[in-house]
C-alpha positions as CSV (number, residue, x, y, z in Angstrom):
1,M,81.5,117.7,107.1
2,R,79.3,115.5,104.8
3,L,76.7,116.8,102.3
4,T,74.3,114.5,100.5
5,S,73.8,116.1,97.0
6,L,75.2,118.5,94.5
7,K,72.3,120.8,95.3
8,E,73.2,120.9,99.0
9,M,76.9,121.4,98.0
10,A,76.1,124.4,95.8
11,A,74.1,126.1,98.6
12,H,76.6,125.5,101.4
13,P,78.6,128.5,102.7
14,K,81.8,126.4,102.6
15,V,81.5,126.4,98.8
16,A,79.5,129.5,98.0
17,Q,81.9,131.6,100.1
18,A,85.1,129.7,99.5
19,K,88.3,131.6,99.5
20,G,90.4,129.2,97.4
21,P,92.3,127.7,95.9
22,V,89.9,124.7,96.1
23,A,90.8,121.1,95.2
24,V,88.1,118.8,93.9
25,I,88.9,115.1,94.4
26,I,86.6,112.6,92.7
27,A,86.9,109.2,94.5
28,E,86.2,106.4,92.1
29,D,87.1,103.8,94.8
30,A,88.8,103.7,98.2
31,V,92.4,103.5,96.9
32,E,94.8,106.1,98.4
33,I,92.1,108.7,99.2
34,V,93.9,109.8,102.4
35,S,97.3,110.2,100.7
36,T,95.6,112.2,97.9
37,I,94.0,114.5,100.4
38,R,97.2,114.9,102.4
39,H,99.2,115.7,99.3
40,H,96.9,118.5,98.1
41,F,96.7,120.1,101.5
42,A,100.5,120.1,101.6
43,C,100.4,121.9,98.2
44,G,98.4,124.7,99.9
45,F,94.8,124.2,98.9
46,K,92.5,125.8,101.5
47,T,89.5,123.6,101.0
48,I,89.0,120.1,99.5
49,L,85.7,119.0,98.1
50,L,85.7,115.2,98.1
51,F,83.1,113.5,96.0
52,A,82.4,109.8,96.8
53,A,79.6,107.2,96.5
54,P,77.4,107.2,99.6
55,E,78.2,103.6,100.4
56,L,82.0,104.2,100.3
57,A,83.5,104.0,103.8
58,L,86.3,106.4,104.1
59,E,89.0,107.0,106.7
60,E,88.7,110.5,108.3
61,P,91.6,112.7,107.2
62,E,94.0,113.8,109.9
63,A,93.5,117.5,109.4
64,G,92.3,120.1,107.0
65,D,89.0,121.4,105.7
66,V,87.4,118.5,103.8
67,V,83.8,118.7,102.6
68,R,82.6,115.2,101.6
69,V,79.7,115.2,99.0
70,D,77.8,112.0,98.4
71,Y,77.6,111.3,94.7
72,P,77.7,108.2,92.4
73,T,81.1,108.9,90.9
74,M,81.2,105.9,88.7
75,K,78.1,106.7,86.7
76,E,78.4,107.9,83.1
77,G,79.1,111.6,82.9
78,A,79.8,111.9,86.6
79,T,82.9,114.1,86.1
80,L,81.0,116.5,83.9
81,E,78.2,116.9,86.4
82,I,80.5,117.3,89.4
83,V,83.0,119.8,87.9
84,N,80.3,121.9,86.2
85,A,78.3,122.0,89.4
86,V,81.4,123.1,91.4
87,N,82.3,125.7,88.7
88,A,78.8,127.2,89.0
89,A,78.7,127.1,92.8
90,L,82.1,128.7,93.6
91,P,82.5,132.5,93.8
92,E,83.5,133.9,90.4
93,K,87.3,134.0,89.7
94,I,88.2,131.6,92.6
95,W,90.9,129.2,91.5
96,Y,90.1,125.5,91.7
97,Y,91.5,122.2,90.5
98,Y,90.0,118.8,89.9
99,C,91.5,115.3,90.0
100,Y,90.7,111.7,91.0
101,N,91.9,109.6,93.9
102,A,95.5,108.3,93.6
103,E,96.4,111.4,91.6
104,Y,98.9,114.0,92.8
105,L,99.5,117.5,91.6
106,F,103.1,118.7,90.9
107,Y,104.1,122.0,89.6
108,P,107.5,123.8,89.1
109,F,109.3,124.2,92.5
110,S,106.3,122.7,94.3
111,E,108.5,121.7,97.2
112,S,109.2,125.3,98.2
113,R,106.2,127.2,96.7
114,T,102.5,126.9,97.4
115,V,99.8,126.4,94.9
116,G,98.5,129.8,95.9
117,E,101.8,131.4,94.9
118,L,101.7,129.5,91.6
119,L,98.3,130.8,90.8
120,S,98.9,134.3,91.9
121,F,101.8,134.5,89.4
122,H,99.7,132.8,86.7
123,A,96.9,135.4,87.2
124,E,99.4,138.2,86.9
125,E,100.1,136.9,83.4
126,R,96.4,137.3,82.5
127,R,95.8,133.5,82.4
128,F,92.6,132.0,83.6
129,S,93.4,128.3,83.2
130,M,96.5,126.0,83.4
131,L,97.3,123.0,81.3
132,T,98.2,119.9,83.2
133,Y,99.7,116.7,81.8
134,V,98.4,113.5,83.4
135,I,101.6,111.4,83.9
136,D,101.0,107.7,84.4
137,V,102.8,106.0,87.3
138,Y,102.6,102.3,88.2
139,A,104.0,99.8,90.6
140,G,107.2,98.3,89.6
141,D,106.3,94.9,91.0
142,L,102.7,93.8,90.3
143,R,103.1,90.7,92.4
144,S,103.3,92.8,95.6
145,A,100.9,95.6,94.3
146,D,98.2,93.7,92.5
147,D,96.2,96.9,91.7
148,A,99.4,98.6,90.3
149,V,99.3,101.2,93.0
150,S,102.4,101.7,95.2
151,L,103.7,105.0,96.5
152,K,107.0,103.4,97.5
153,D,107.6,101.5,94.3
154,A,106.2,104.0,91.7
155,H,107.7,104.1,88.2
156,L,107.0,106.3,85.2
157,D,108.0,106.4,81.5
158,R,110.9,108.7,80.8
159,S,110.1,109.0,77.1
160,G,107.4,108.2,74.6
161,Y,105.4,111.5,74.9
162,Y,104.4,113.5,71.9
163,A,101.9,116.1,70.7
164,L,99.7,116.5,67.6
165,A,97.9,119.6,66.3
166,R,94.4,119.8,67.5
167,D,92.0,120.0,64.6
168,G,89.3,122.7,64.4
169,E,86.7,123.5,61.9
170,D,89.0,125.8,59.9
171,G,92.3,124.0,60.5
172,P,94.5,123.5,63.5
173,K,93.4,125.3,66.6
174,E,95.6,128.2,67.8
175,R,97.9,127.3,70.8
176,Q,96.2,124.0,71.4
177,L,97.7,120.5,71.0
178,D,96.6,116.9,71.8
179,F,99.2,115.2,74.0
180,F,99.8,111.5,74.2
181,G,102.1,109.0,76.0
182,G,102.5,106.8,79.0
183,L,100.3,103.7,79.5
184,R,97.5,105.1,77.4
185,W,100.0,105.1,74.4
186,R,101.7,101.8,75.2
187,Y,98.5,99.9,75.8
188,E,96.3,101.8,73.4
189,E,94.5,98.6,72.3
190,H,92.8,98.5,75.7
191,I,92.0,102.3,75.7
192,E,89.1,103.9,73.8
193,E,90.5,106.4,71.3
194,S,88.6,109.3,72.9
195,R,90.4,108.5,76.2
196,R,94.0,108.3,75.0
197,R,95.0,111.9,75.5
198,I,97.0,112.9,78.6
199,D,96.3,116.6,78.6
200,R,93.7,118.0,81.0
201,I,92.7,121.6,81.7
202,S,92.3,120.9,85.4
203,I,93.2,124.2,87.0
204,L,91.1,127.3,86.3
205,R,89.2,130.2,87.7
206,A,85.5,129.7,88.3
207,R,83.2,131.3,85.8
208,P,79.5,130.4,85.6
209,K,79.1,130.5,81.9
210,V,81.8,128.0,80.9
211,R,81.2,124.3,80.8
212,L,83.5,121.3,81.0
213,R,83.2,118.9,78.0
214,A,83.5,115.2,78.0
215,D,87.1,115.3,76.6
216,H,88.4,117.4,79.5
217,T,88.3,120.6,77.5
218,W,86.2,123.7,78.1
219,S,83.5,125.5,76.2
220,D,85.6,128.7,76.1
221,E,88.5,127.8,73.7
222,E,90.9,130.2,75.2
223,L,90.8,128.2,78.4
224,N,92.1,125.2,76.4
225,T,95.3,126.9,75.3
226,F,98.7,125.9,76.7
227,A,100.1,129.4,76.6
228,C,99.3,133.1,75.9
229,P,100.1,134.6,72.5
230,W,103.3,136.4,73.7
231,H,105.3,133.7,75.6
232,H,105.3,130.3,77.2
233,N,103.3,129.9,80.4
234,L,103.5,127.6,83.4
235,T,102.2,124.1,83.1
236,A,101.8,121.4,85.7
237,A,101.7,117.6,86.0
238,I,99.2,115.3,87.6
239,V,101.0,112.1,88.6
240,S,98.3,109.4,88.3
241,F,97.9,105.8,89.1
242,R,94.4,105.9,87.6
243,T,95.2,104.3,84.2
244,A,97.4,101.6,85.7
245,K,94.8,100.8,88.2
246,A,92.1,100.5,85.5
247,L,94.2,98.3,83.3
248,R,94.9,95.9,86.2
249,T,91.3,95.8,87.5
250,N,89.6,95.4,84.0
251,P,89.4,91.7,83.1
252,A,89.8,92.5,79.4
253,S,93.3,93.9,80.0
254,R,94.4,92.4,83.3
255,F,95.6,89.1,82.0
256,D,97.6,90.7,79.1
257,I,99.8,92.6,81.5
258,S,102.3,90.9,83.9
259,S,104.4,94.1,84.3
260,F,104.1,97.7,83.3
261,K,107.9,98.2,83.3
262,W,109.8,98.4,80.0
263,H,113.3,99.7,79.0
264,N,112.2,103.3,79.4
265,S,110.8,102.9,83.0
266,V,112.4,104.9,85.8
267,P,111.6,105.1,89.5
268,F,109.5,108.2,90.3
269,E,111.3,110.3,92.8
270,W,108.2,112.3,94.0
271,Q,110.1,115.5,93.2
272,S,109.0,118.3,90.7
273,Q,112.6,118.6,89.4
274,Q,112.4,115.1,87.9
275,L,109.3,116.1,85.9
276,L,110.9,119.3,84.8
277,D,114.1,117.4,83.7
278,L,111.9,115.0,81.6
279,G,110.1,117.9,80.0
280,L,106.8,116.9,81.5
281,M,105.9,120.4,82.7
282,E,107.0,124.0,81.9
283,P,108.2,126.7,84.3
284,G,107.5,129.5,81.8
285,Q,108.7,132.8,83.2
286,W,108.4,131.7,86.8
287,F,111.9,131.4,88.3
């Protein structure tokens, strides 16, 4: 199914009456769109809303309920417009998630449990959002993967991640931290300061009165917290080629980088346990 505008998307029964959980994929180019769709259907998402520029020719997915919405995804503020429009259009309290193409969601025990089970447990803990860490992955050999994207030769950093208190008007914000690491940390000279964080509140329940802000936080501060006041909660990870791809395609950085590998690079195993072992997501009380 193909829709031609955000307005048409908001009025369509596939969105207005969605059962959830819903995945929103923002396609900035044609790289690994099909694998991104396939991965998130395997997680258990019921519907995928795929936003892509009208001129982008896409391969039809093999199966699943995909609603394509034409939208200029590379224009300034596109993510805000898309996600806020989806948030307002979905039935209230429906769980949804947003990411970009060549990004893949992992959560504790994701090989044996569906995203629906994950979010049912999270809701029982009276949580309305989930913190996700965007973990950079990159091709080990840039000679064979010029755009730094390779599912078969993906690597990630096993260390170099850290968090700082998030400043508020009256001091540090409660249960909020700014997280850093990966390629955005190692190549920070090529990354705008406002884009260096790797935390993203990308899973939440639809609620018309809240708005996504430009820094991937929400207008309701409680949605931006990593845990409830009484114990640690689940967190998830988004394994992402997006930063590596941008650094390789941007002329200002491309010729400064012959390889993303360093002494702390390890092959990515495409398993949630590896991310848990590296401390890149938290199972909370979910065993």
